[in-house]
C-alpha positions, 0 to 999 in steps of 0.5 A, spaced: 320 524 368 320 531 370 316 533 377 316 539 381 313 539 388 311 546 391 310 546 398 310 551 404 303 555 403 298 556 409 294 561 412 298 567 416 296 574 418 299 580 415 306 582 417 307 575 417 312 570 414 312 564 410 317 560 406 315 556 400 319 550 397 319 547 390 323 540 390 325 538 383 326 531 380 328 528 373 331 535 371 338 537 372 336 543 376 343 546 377 343 548 369 336 551 369 333 558 371 327 557 376 321 562 376 316 563 381 309 565 379 302 566 383 295 567 381 290 570 385 282 568 384 280 571 378 286 574 376 292 572 371 298 568 373 303 573 374 311 573 375 314 573 382 321 572 382 326 568 378 333 565 380 338 564 374 344 559 374 349 564 375 345 567 381 342 573 379 335 574 381 329 578 379 323 580 382 316 583 381 316 590 383 310 588 388 314 583 392 321 587 391 324 588 398 320 583 401 321 576 398 327 572 397 328 567 392 334 562 393 336 555 391 340 549 393 342 545 387 344 539 392 337 538 394 334 540 387 330 545 391 328 552 390 325 557 396 321 563 396 322 566 403 316 571 404 316 576 409 312 582 411 306 579 407 300 583 405 293 581 404 294 582 396 299 576 396 294 571 397 294 567 391 296 560 389 304 560 388 307 556 383 314 554 381 316 554 374 322 551 370 323 551 362 327 545 360 328 542 353 323 546 350 317 544 355 315 549 361 314 545 367 310 547 373 309 545 380 302 543 382 301 550 386 301 551 394 296 556 397 298 562 401 292 566 404 294 572 408 289 575 413 288 582 415 
């Protein structure tokens, strides 16, 4: 059974940093592309970052230069380092793994950035 557990969210002031993590079980982590998405209140879920199996990364324009996605295949964990946070980064953050035709999601972790 595939399970993704998101963690690391919290309340931070603008300009601060947080590191989110997503721990996976029941999946061969190293052969999958991993995504982070976020959803702010009243808005659609949006793409934040992705990390492919060959190490390529891609970011939404809104977070480029501030966020960094990384993975530790030995720990089956993906991270999202978020620096220079802004109030508009406030959202629930979810990791996502498409695996064998199914889209798996973490339960989400709340990030709140105060101005």
